[in-house]
C-alpha positions in Angstrom: 2.3 -8.7 -17.3 1.5 -10.9 -14.3 2.3 -14.6 -15.1 -0.6 -16.4 -16.7 0.0 -20.2 -17.0 -1.6 -20.7 -20.4 -0.6 -20.4 -24.0 -3.3 -18.1 -25.2 -3.1 -14.4 -25.4 -4.5 -12.3 -22.5 -8.0 -11.1 -22.8 -9.9 -8.6 -20.8 -12.5 -10.2 -18.6 -14.9 -8.7 -16.1 -15.3 -12.0 -14.3 -18.4 -13.4 -12.6 -17.9 -11.8 -9.2 -20.3 -9.0 -10.0 -23.2 -11.4 -10.3 -22.6 -12.5 -6.7 -22.1 -9.0 -5.2 -24.4 -8.0 -2.4 -24.8 -4.6 -4.0 -23.3 -1.8 -6.0 -22.3 1.8 -5.6 -22.2 4.0 -8.7 -19.3 6.1 -7.4 -16.7 5.8 -4.7 -18.0 7.7 -1.6 -15.8 10.6 -0.4 -13.7 10.2 2.7 -15.3 11.0 6.1 -12.1 11.9 7.9 -8.4 12.7 7.2 -5.9 10.2 8.4 -3.1 12.6 7.8 -2.5 11.6 4.2 -6.0 11.0 2.9 -5.5 13.7 0.2 -1.9 12.9 -0.6 -1.2 12.2 -4.3 1.9 10.6 -5.9 3.7 12.8 -8.5 3.8 10.8 -11.7 6.4 12.0 -14.3 5.1 13.2 -17.7 6.7 10.1 -19.3 4.4 7.9 -17.2 0.9 9.4 -17.2 -2.3 7.8 -15.8 -4.9 7.0 -18.4 -7.9 9.0 -17.3 -9.9 8.5 -20.5 -10.4 4.7 -21.0 -13.3 3.0 -19.1 -12.1 0.6 -16.5 -14.8 -2.1 -17.0 -13.5 -5.4 -18.3 -9.8 -4.4 -18.1 -8.8 -7.1 -15.6 -6.7 -9.9 -17.2 -8.8 -13.0 -18.1 -8.3 -15.6 -15.4 -10.3 -18.2 -13.5 -8.0 -18.8 -10.6 -5.6 -16.4 -8.8 -2.6 -17.8 -6.9 -0.9 -15.4 -4.5 2.6 -16.2 -3.3 3.9 -14.6 0.0 7.5 -13.6 -0.5 8.0 -11.2 2.4 9.5 -8.6 0.1 8.7 -6.3 -2.8 12.2 -6.6 -4.2 11.1 -8.5 -7.3 12.7 -8.4 -10.7 10.6 -7.0 -13.6 9.6 -10.6 -14.5 8.9 -12.5 -11.3 9.2 -15.8 -13.0 12.8 -15.1 -13.8 14.0 -15.8 -10.2 15.4 -19.3 -10.0 13.9 -21.5 -7.3 10.9 -19.1 -6.7 7.4 -20.7 -6.7 6.5 -18.7 -9.8 9.6 -20.0 -11.6 8.8 -23.6 -10.5 5.2 -23.3 -11.6 6.2 -22.0 -15.0 8.3 -25.1 -15.5 5.0 -27.1 -14.9 3.0 -25.1 -17.3 2.2 -28.2 -19.3 -0.1 -29.0 -16.5 -2.0 -25.7 -17.1 -2.6 -25.8 -20.9 -6.4 -25.4 -20.6 -6.9 -22.4 -22.8 -10.3 -21.6 -21.2 -9.0 -22.0 -17.6 -6.1 -19.6 -17.2 -4.4 -19.2 -13.8 -2.9 -15.9 -12.7 0.1 -16.0 -10.4 1.3 -12.9 -8.4 3.8 -12.3 -5.6 2.8 -10.5 -2.4 4.8 -8.9 0.5 3.0 -11.0 3.1 5.4 -13.0 5.3 7.0 -15.9 3.6 7.2 -19.5 5.0 11.0 -19.9 5.1 13.6 -22.1 3.3 12.1 -24.7 0.9 8.6 -23.8 1.9 6.0 -21.5 0.4 3.0 -19.6 1.9 0.3 -19.6 -0.9 -3.2 -18.3 -1.1 -5.6 -19.5 -3.8 -8.7 -17.8 -5.0 -11.6 -18.3 -5.6 -11.0 -21.6 -3.7 -10.4 -19.4 -0.5 -7.6 -21.6 0.8 -4.2 -20.8 2.4 -1.4 -23.3 2.2 0.9 -21.9 4.9 3.8 -24.4 4.6 3.8 -25.8 1.1 7.1 -27.7 0.7 9.0 -27.7 -2.5 8.6 -31.4 -2.8 4.8 -31.0 -2.8 4.7 -28.7 -5.8 3.7 -31.4 -8.3 0.7 -32.3 -6.1 -0.1 -28.6 -5.8 0.1 -28.2 -9.6 -2.2 -31.1 -10.2 -4.8 -29.7 -7.8 -4.7 -26.0 -8.9 -3.2 -25.9 -12.4 -4.2 -29.2 -13.9 -7.1 -31.6 -13.6 -8.2 -30.7 -10.1 -7.0 -33.7 -8.2 -7.5 -33.6 -4.4 -4.6 -32.3 -2.4 -2.7 -35.1 -0.5 -3.5 -35.2 3.3 0.0 -34.2 4.2 -0.4 -30.7 2.7 -1.6 -28.3 5.4 -4.6 -26.2 4.3 -6.3 -23.3 6.2 -9.0 -20.8 5.3 -7.8 -17.8 3.3 -8.0 -14.4 5.1 -9.3 -11.2 3.7 -6.5 -9.3 1.9 -6.2 -5.9 0.2 -3.4 -6.0 -2.3 -2.0 -2.9 -4.0 0.2 -3.3 -7.1 3.6 -2.1 -5.9 5.9 -3.6 -8.5 8.2 -0.7 -9.0 10.7 -2.7 -11.0 8.0 -3.4 -13.6 6.5 0.1 -13.8 7.2 3.4 -12.0 3.6 4.3 -11.5 2.8 1.3 -9.4 5.9 1.8 -7.4 4.9 5.4 -6.6 1.2 4.7 -5.9 1.6 1.7 -3.6 3.3 3.1 -0.4 0.8 5.8 0.2 -2.2 3.6 -0.7 -1.1 0.9 1.6 -0.6 3.3 4.5 -4.0 4.8 3.9 -5.7 1.3 3.9 -4.0 0.4 7.2 -5.0 3.7 8.8 -8.6 3.4 7.5 -9.0 -0.2 8.5 -8.0 0.7 12.1 -10.8 3.2 12.2 -13.5 0.9 10.5 -14.5 -1.9 12.8 -14.6 -5.4 11.4 -12.6 -8.6 11.0 -8.8 -8.5 10.4 -7.7 -7.6 6.9 -4.1 -8.1 5.6 -2.7 -5.2 3.5 0.2 -5.9 1.2 1.9 -5.0 -2.1 1.4 -7.2 -5.1 3.6 -7.8 -8.1 2.3 -6.6 -11.4 -1.4 -7.5 -12.1 -1.7 -5.7 -15.5 -2.7 -2.2 -16.3 0.2 0.1 -15.3 -1.6 3.0 -16.8 -4.5 2.5 -14.4 -2.4 2.9 -11.2 -3.2 2.7 -8.3 -4.3 -0.9 -8.9 -6.0 -2.6 -6.0 -7.3 -6.2 -5.6 -9.6 -7.0 -2.7 -9.5 -10.7 -1.8 -12.5 -11.8 0.2 -12.4 -14.7 2.7 -15.2 -16.3 0.7 -12.8 -16.5 -2.3 -14.3 -13.6 -4.3 -12.0 -10.9 -5.7 -12.7 -7.3 -6.8 -10.2 -5.4 -8.9 -10.1 -1.6 -8.8 -8.1 0.9 -10.9 -7.2 4.6 -10.8 -7.5 4.4 -7.0 -6.5 7.5 -5.1 -5.9 7.8 -1.4 -9.2 9.7 -1.1 -10.9 6.5 -2.5 -9.5 4.2 0.2 -12.1 4.9 2.9 -14.9 4.3 0.4 -13.3 1.0 -0.7 -13.0 -0.1 2.9 -16.6 0.8 3.8 -18.3 -0.4 0.6 -16.3 -3.4 -0.5 -14.0 -4.7 2.3 -16.7 -4.3 5.0 -19.9 -4.1 3.0 -19.3 -6.5 0.1 -20.4 -4.0 -2.5 -18.7 -3.2 -5.9 -17.9 0.4 -6.7 -18.7 0.7 -10.4 -16.7 3.8 -11.5 -13.3 2.2 -10.5 -14.2 -1.5 -11.0 -11.9 -3.5 -13.4 -13.2 -7.1 -12.8 -12.7 -10.0 -10.5 -13.7 -13.6 -9.6 -16.8 -15.1 -8.1 -16.5 -16.6 -4.6 -15.6 -20.2 -4.6 -17.7 -23.0 -3.3 
């Protein structure tokens, strides 16, 4: 399970994002062209099937804030918080700052470029902020701002607007299904975004976000801070997600798992 910095058990939560969506699509539209692998499908072993029966609504883990840590690699251990010195490990030590049971914080790693030694590149949603060079010495202030009582960040912490990101769960060390689904989905998102005009969108792998059996799992992070979670995503769904959600701001109901409302 992705790291949640609270004591309470995980709960399914659709999130308030759907109330702020600009529209909905009942089903994911079919692809309009073939990028070369639009109809490729990973071969899942019989021991790791995809759950095609359970409804996807309300299956996203319950959280009110999502912290994404750029690590520059997908070589994560099964439990990302077990890596000494990692941001997730450090935040877990500060979990007493995040004991608000009704305000859980989700932390995941991403393959986006890291910041280098003793610094972290961190994205926070729904706040829609990017901290490109968060120094290790600044972690207590970061925790106070985003895990604790919401204190303002000190002026010496650099803050920039968060970009649009499409993250695909690719945590193969945690579950084989995500490891198989992510490479072809990421490639298809990059190919489709090149053919669909619009602002730049970063595509990356994410560490486990919950719901192995719903692979491929995709999280769309908007520059306004809103997030949309999708499950059972196939390569043939990617163009529809790009057109409807990434470019159009609309939620696709039949693959929707949950998400967060845009921040202020």
